[in-house]
N, C-alpha and C positions, 0 to 999 in steps of 0.2 A: 404253953401248958398242954399236957396230953388230954385228948378228949376222952370222956367216959365211954368205953367201948360198948356198954349196955344201953346207952342212949341211942334211939333210932336216929340215924344220920343219912342224909343224902348230899350229893355234890352237884350243884348246877353250875355249868361252865360260863354261862352268860345270862344276864338278866332277861334277855329276850327269849331264852330257850323255853320250850314247853315240856321238856323232859329233863330228868336228872338221874344219876346212878346211885344205887344203894351202897353205902360204905361198909356196913357192919360185916365182920367175918361170919361166914355161914349164911348170910342173907337175913331176911326178916319174914315173919309169918303173916298170914292174912290177919287183918284187924289191927295191925300196928299203926299207932298214930304218931306223927311227927309234931314237933313243937309248933309248926305253922298251922296245925289242924288237919293236914292231909292224912287220910286213912287208907291203908292198903286194902284193896278189894281181894287180893290173892297173895300168896307167898311169892316173894321175889328174891332170886339168888343175889349174892354179892356181885357188884359191878354191873348188874343189869338195870335197864332203864325203867323208870316209873313215870307215868303221865302226870304232870303237875296240874293240868287243867283238862277239860273235855276236848278231845281232838276229833273233829268230824272226818268222815270218809273223804279221801282225796286231799285233805288238808296237809300242809307241810309239817313234817316232824323235824324240829330244830334242836341241834346240839352244837356248841361252839359258835352259836349265832349263824349256823350254816344249815341249809336243808340237807339232811342226811337221807331223806326218803319221804314218801307220801303214804298216808294211812290207807290201808286196804279195807278198813271197816271203821265204824264209829268206835272210839276208844274213850272209856269213862276215866275221869280223874282217879288216880290211885291204882290204875291197872298196870299190869306188866306189859311193856312194849316188846313182845317177842318178835323174832326175826320174820315170821310169816306175816306179821302185820305191817311190815315196812317194804314198800315198793321202791326199788333202786332208781334214783333219778338218772336221766341221761348224762353222759360225760360232757364236760365243758368243751365247747368248740375251741379249736386252736387259732381261730381268727378273731380279730378285734379285741385282743387282750391288752390290758394295761402294760405299757412298756417303759421300764426304768423311770417310773413317775413317783415313786415313794422314797423320799430321802430317809436314809437310815438314821436312827437316833445318834446323837453325839456321844461317843464313847472315848473318854480320855485314855491315853496310852497306859498300859500296866507294866511297870518296870521293876527290875530287881529280883525277879523270880528265876531260879535256875534249877538244873538237874545235873546229875553225873552221867554223861553219855560217852559214846565212842565216836570220835571224829573220823571221817573218811576223807580220802584224798580228793574226792570229787566235790567236797564241800558239804555233803550231807552228814547227818548224825544218826547213829544207831542207839537204840535203848537196850539192845542185846548184842552179843558178840558170838555169832553162830556160823558154823561151817555148813553151807548148803550144797547139796549134790543134786544138780539139775538132771532130769531125764528127758531124752528126746522122744521117747515112745513108751507106752504102757508095757511093752514086752519085757523091759529090763527091770520092772518094778520089784519083782521078787528077789532078784540078785542084789539090787540096791538095798532093799530092806535087810537082807542077810548081812551085807557089808556094813551097814550103819550099826547094826547090833554089835558086830565085832569091833568096830571103831570105838563105840561108846565103852565097851568093856575093856579093851586092850590099850587104846591110845589116849582117849579123852582124859583119863585121870592124870596124865603127865602134863596136861596143859590147863592149869588152873584159871587162866584168864578167858578161856573159851567156855561159853555157857552151854552149848549143845551142838549136836550134829543132826541135821534133818535131811531126809530125802524128799526132793520136790517131785513127787510122783503124781501122775495125772492120767487121764484116759485118752489122751490125744496122741498124734504122731504118725499113725498109719491107718489104712482102711478109711481114709477121709478124702474129700474133694479138696485137696490142699491148694489148688489154684482158683477155687471159687472166690468171688469178691469178699464174702464174709469170713473166709478163712483167716484173714488178717487179724481178726479179734482173738482167737485162741493162740495164734503164734506170738503176737506181741504180748499177750498176757504171760505166757511162759517166759519169754525173754525178760520182761520187766520185773516179774517176780524174782528172777535170778539176780537182778541188780538192786534188790531191796536194801535200804541202808543198814538193816540189822545183819547183813552178810559181809560187811567190811570190804566190799570190792573184790572178794575172792570168788572167781567163777570157775567151777568144776563141773564137767558134764560127763554123764555115762550114756553112751549110744549103743544101739544094737549093731547098726551098720547098713541094713537094707531098708530102713524106714523112709517114709516120704519126708518127714521133718529132719533133714540132715543137719548136723551141727553148723555147717556153713550157712544154711538157710536160717537157722535160729539166731545165729550171731554173725551176720555178714559184717565185713570190715567197716561198713558205713555206720554201724550201730555199736561197735565195740567201744566200751567206755574209755575215754581219754583220762589218764591219771593226771590230776592237776599238778602234782609235784614234779613229775618227770616229763610230761607231755609225750610219753611213749604209749603206743598201743599195747594193751595187755590182752592177748588172745586167751580164750578159755582153755584150760587143760581138759583134754578129751580122752576118755577111756572107751575104746570101741570093743565090744565083746566078741565080734566076729573077726577081729584081727587074727592073722595066722599064728602069731606068737602065743596065743592063749591055748594051752593044752590042758583041757579039763577045767572044771568049775573053780577049783581052788586057785588056779592061776589068774582067773578073772578077779577073784576076791583080793588076791595079793596085789594086783595092779591098782585096784580101787583104793586099797589101804595105803599103798606107797604114795599115790597121788594125794590122798587126803592128808597124809603126814606132812607133806610140804606146805599145804595150806594151813594146817594147824600151827605149824611153826610160825608162820607170818601173823596169824590171828592172835596168837598168844603174846606177841610183842605189844599188843594194844593195851592201853590202860584207860579206865574211866577218867574223864576230866570235866571240869565245870563248864556247862554250856547254858546259854540263855534259854528261857522257855520258848523263845521264837523258833527254836530248832525242832520243836515237836511237830509231828505230822500225824494228826489224829483222825481216824475213821470212826464215825458214829453210825450205829445200826440198831434196829430193834427186831426181836424175834420171839415167837410165842407171846404175841401182844395180847393185851386185854383192855377193858374199858378204862383201867387205871393208868395205862401207858401214857395217855395224853394228859393225865391229871398230875402225876407225881414224877416218875422217872424221866420222861422225855422233856418236860419243862425244866427239870434240874439240869439235864444235859444241855438244853438250850442256853441256860444261864452260864454254864461252864464253857460252852462254845463261844459266847460273847467274851468271856474272860480270856480265852485262848487267842481270839482275834485281836483283842486289845493288847495282848502281850507280843503280838507279831507272829504268832504261830499259824499253822495251816490246819483247817478242819474240813473234812469231806463228809457230806451227807449224800445219800444215794436212794436206791430202790424206786425205780420209775413208777410202777403201779401204785406205790404208796405216797407219791406226791402228785400224781396225775390230776387228781380231783381238786388240788389246790394250785394248779398251774398259774392262775391269775395272781395268787399271793406271791409266787416266786418271780414271775416276769416283772411285776411292779417293783420288786426289791433288787433287780439286776443293777449293777453299777453303770452299765452302758446298754444302749439298744442292741448292740452286737451280742452281748452276753444273753440278753433276753431271747433273741432270735436263735441262738445256739441251743438254749433250753427247749424252745419250741420244736426245733429240728429233731432233738433227741426224743421228745414225746411222740412226734409224728412217726419217726422210724419205728418206735416200739409199738405204736398202734398198728402199723402195717404188719409187723412181725407177729403180733397176736392174731391179727385177722387171717394171716396165712395159715395159722394153726387152728382156725375155726373157733377161737375163744375171744373174750374181751377182758377188761380189767376186773370184772366181777369174779373171775376165776381165782383171784388172789386169796381171799379170806379162807382160813382153814377151820376145821371143826373146833379146834382149840380156841381160836379167836372168837368164834360164836359162843362157845361155852363160857368164855370170859366176858361176854356182854357186848361184843362188837357185832352189830347187825349186818354190816356190809362194808365194802371197800371205801366208801365216802367217809363213814365215821372213823374207820381205821386210819385213813390218810390224814384227817384233821389232827389226830393225835400224833401221827408220825412226823409231820412237818415241823412241829415245835422243837425237835432236836436241833434244828438249824439256827436257833436263836433269833436275833433281830438285826444282825449286821448285813451290810450290802453283799450280794453274791458277786464275787469278783472273777470267777472262771468256771468253765464247763469242760468236763472230760468225757470222751466217748469210751465205751467199754475197752479195757485193756491198756489204755493210754497212761503215760507216766506224767506225773506232776512237773510243772516247770515254773510255778509261781506260788506265792503265799496268799493267805486270806481264807475266806469262806468259799469253798469250791463245790459245785454240784457235779458229782461223778455219776454218770448214768450207768446203772447196773440193774439186772433183775432183782426182785425182792427176795429171792431165795437166800437164806442166811449164808450158806456156805459158798454160793457163787458170788454174792456181794462181798463177803470177806476175802475171797480169792482176788477179785478185781481191785478192791481197795489196797490189798497187799501189793499187787502189781503197780498200782499208782504211786507207791512209795511210802505208805503209812508206816510209822514206827511204834504206834500205840493204838489200841482198839477199845472202843466203849460200846458195850452191848447191853441193851435194856430188855427185860423180859417180865411178863406178868404170869404166864402159865408155867414158866421154868424150862430151862434147857441147859444141858452140860456143855454146850458149844465152846470150842476153843480153837486157837490157831497155833501151829508149831513155830511159825516164823515171827510172830508178833504177840506180845502180852495182851491178853483180853481182860478188861475190867468188866465184871458183870454187875448190873444194877437191877435190883428187884423193885417191882412197882408196888408190892403189897407186904404188909407186916407178916401175914401168915406164910407167904412164900419164903421170906427172909428167915423166919423161925424154923420152918421145916427143912429148908435147904441152907442151913447156917454155914456149912462148909463148902458151898458152891457159889454163893452170892457174896460179892465183895462190899457192896454198898446197899443199904436199905433205904430206898426212897419212899417206902410205905409210911414212914413217919410224917410225911407231908399230909396224907389223907387223915391220919389220926390226930393231927394238930401238935405233934411233938417237935416239928421242925418246919421251917419255911422253905420255899423253892430256892431263895437266895442262900440260905444256910447250907442246903444240900449241894447247891452248885459250887460253893466255895469248898466244901468238904471233898467233892469229887475232884476239883482242880488241884488241891493239895495232894490228894491220893495219886493223881496222875503223875505228879512230879516225883513222888516216892517210887512208884512202879517204874517210871522211866529211869530212875537211878539204880534199879536192881531189885527192889522189893518184889517178891513173887505174888502173883494173883493166885486165887484158889485153883483155877484151871492149870496154871503152871505147877502148882504144888502137887496136884494129882496127876500131872502129865497127860491132861485131856486135850485132844485136838482133833478136829475134823480133817478129812481128806481135802486136798485141793480139788475144786470142781470147776472146770473151765466152761465159759459160756461159748458155745459153738453153734451159731445159727446156720452154718454151712452144711450141705448134705454129707451124709456118711455113705461110703461106697460099699 
């Protein structure tokens, strides 16, 4: 039954917590009294924390039964726990962590669930049938953009089984230290995005000609995909703009369009067919997070994550700085000690990366996060981790790597929404789940993105941008389990061709590569 929205409400995540968050839209005024007798000493915005008891200076402030900080001053019961009152605790050391010592709960197999997907020769399955045009360097981006518009207008209508044409444009390719050790990250990211299951195994490249990232370097013979049906190497089609045969701009466009037409012919022969839910490869991410993210949307995603794992599917969760403060929770859930050690190595690498830049994990939280009630990265991380559900973690990916196994995978990425989405696309995801409390029109051209709102007010105001409203959990209209099942069924529909709001409006972010290597 729906809660009375006029009744003052707070949500306490754990019985040992000494703070809770205000539920009511618009927040609550000073003098408001809750059913337990607690009275607000001052007005508190929605999602922000109220002290449930008196908290002495230097005492731990606890939410999720975790110390999210220490009180900078004495805090009276009923007071607003503002950011300035919370001292960030030190990061958990990466030594002496619990290693693969927590057995995952028994989860019976989930069978009989299917979607209508596109099978690929390499065994992967796409949820969309898209012609992708890879670029080797930013220099060709304008030409490719012009060509893609022409292809969509003049060619695509003749190929009803092809969903879209996208240019895989990025800021890499030249003016970079391409032989630096960390250059492998952006290079393999571009390569693996080009091989995403939603592109049907068709690899088309537009090159300038003089760039450092030559097509042969992007696709050396050792990584050219082997077509399972023919066991023949399929080299990518390359259009080089500096080729002597190109006389004028229009001849470049003609070459791109003629090459695209060959690939459209092949893609159009593909038909959707029934595939088990085990063929889903789902990336989960949160952006524009607020204090409700860890209360409503992310727990619902976590429940759906467990359903997917039970169905034999693959789920990736990511965002290094948004799990770093819960590393002990993750290493204990690792299926093997080796997987736990791999997570620790990724955390340590990122710690050193941030240190080189003169910052630490505290740089993560945004003004919007704080306005939504999140005091610091520890509190944000506790709400972020729950997207991973409760299954054992069965694999770890470094940035830009491609998936080779099923199950629950930790894919190490920056927390930046668009970089994380880019890296999960490179890993091979064919469906994306994105939760938000502040709201964002984020989308991807290559992969359908399901947007989950954490609050009723956001879902109401952004009714034609949010696909699922998890705010109903906070208002008592639905349970985490009910929302998890709703999301699971919606994923199967979207994987079968149903458009998300981002697809309907054709909203998508640019690909943003993670490039820790120097720029020359």
